[in-house]
C-alpha positions in Angstrom: 10.6 -8.0 11.7 6.8 -8.9 12.7 5.6 -8.8 9.3 8.1 -11.5 8.2 7.2 -13.3 10.7 3.5 -13.0 10.0 3.8 -14.0 6.6 5.6 -17.2 7.3 4.1 -18.6 10.2 0.5 -18.5 8.4 -0.8 -20.8 5.6 1.0 -18.2 2.8 2.9 -19.5 -0.1 6.2 -17.5 -0.1 8.0 -17.6 -3.1 11.4 -18.6 -3.4 14.6 -17.6 -5.9 18.2 -18.5 -5.6 19.1 -14.8 -3.8 15.6 -14.7 -1.6 12.2 -15.8 -0.4 9.5 -13.6 -1.1 5.2 -12.6 -0.5 3.2 -10.4 -2.1 -0.2 -9.6 -1.4 -2.2 -6.5 -1.7 0.2 -4.5 -3.6 2.5 -4.7 -1.1 5.9 -6.8 -1.5 8.0 -8.3 1.2 11.4 -10.1 0.5 13.9 -11.6 2.7 17.7 -12.3 1.1 19.2 -15.3 1.9 22.7 -14.2 1.8 22.3 -11.4 4.5 19.0 -12.3 5.9 18.0 -8.2 5.3 14.1 -7.8 4.7 12.8 -5.4 2.3 9.4 -4.2 1.8 8.0 -2.6 -1.3 5.0 -0.7 -2.7 3.8 -2.5 -5.8 0.8 -0.2 -6.3 2.9 2.2 -8.7 2.2 3.3 -12.4 5.4 2.3 -13.3 7.4 -0.9 -14.1 9.4 -0.7 -10.5 8.2 -0.5 -7.2 8.8 2.4 -4.5 10.4 2.1 -1.3 7.9 2.5 1.6 8.5 5.5 4.0 10.2 5.3 7.2 7.3 5.7 8.8 5.4 2.5 7.2 8.6 0.6 8.1 7.8 1.1 11.4 4.2 0.0 11.3 5.5 -3.8 10.0 8.2 -3.9 12.0 5.7 -3.6 15.2 2.3 -4.2 14.0 2.7 -6.7 11.3 1.9 -7.4 8.1 -1.8 -6.9 8.1 -1.6 -3.2 9.5 1.4 -2.2 7.4 -0.5 -3.4 4.4 -3.3 -1.2 5.3 -1.2 1.9 6.4 0.7 1.4 2.5 -2.9 1.1 1.1 -4.0 4.3 2.7 -1.4 6.3 2.0 -0.8 5.3 -1.7 -4.7 6.3 -2.0 -3.7 9.9 -0.3 -1.3 10.6 -2.7 -3.8 9.3 -5.5 -6.5 11.4 -4.3 -4.3 14.5 -4.3 -3.2 13.9 -7.7 -7.0 13.5 -8.9 -7.9 17.0 -7.0 -4.9 18.4 -9.1 -6.5 17.1 -12.0 -10.2 18.7 -11.2 -8.6 22.0 -10.7 -7.1 22.1 -14.0 -10.5 20.2 -15.3 -12.0 22.8 -13.5 -10.4 26.1 -15.1 -11.0 24.7 -18.5 -14.4 24.4 -17.8 -13.7 20.6 -19.0 -17.5 18.7 -18.1 -16.0 15.1 -18.8 -12.8 15.3 -17.4 -14.5 16.4 -13.9 -17.0 13.9 -13.9 -14.5 10.9 -14.3 -12.3 12.7 -12.1 -15.0 12.8 -9.5 -15.8 9.0 -9.9 -12.4 7.9 -9.2 -11.8 10.4 -6.6 -14.9 9.1 -4.8 -13.7 5.4 -5.2 -10.5 6.4 -3.7 -12.4 8.3 -0.6 -14.7 5.0 -0.1 -11.8 2.7 -0.5 -10.0 4.9 2.3 -12.8 4.6 4.5 -12.6 0.9 4.2 -8.9 0.5 5.1 -9.5 3.1 7.8 -12.0 1.1 9.6 -9.7 -2.0 9.3 -6.6 -0.2 10.7 -8.9 0.7 13.7 -10.2 -2.9 13.8 -6.3 -4.3 13.7 -5.4 -1.6 16.5 -8.0 -3.0 18.8 -6.7 -6.3 18.3 -3.2 -5.4 19.7 
């Protein structure tokens, strides 16, 4: 997997446990298990105590394009899910005519949209270097 090669080749510090070696950055954790050599990538940008599995499409990017491209794609798709959530909150706030919720939701949604623009620019830049 190209992402694991990227993480271990560069001057990044990986963490060691009895069972694995791992690296975490920008909301993504990559872990290689010593017993079987299996590599697992998880999305840590959750609002829970556990990490989410990445999608097969995201895994394809990590495998073929590397760590940076994969991290950016996870960021884009995580933000898209959050934008969908805030769109739903917004619909309910509009129906309830709750101006405070409307304003705060608009701000949060706008921040995520701006982050996605930055992520997409970064992803396009990474694509141009391949």
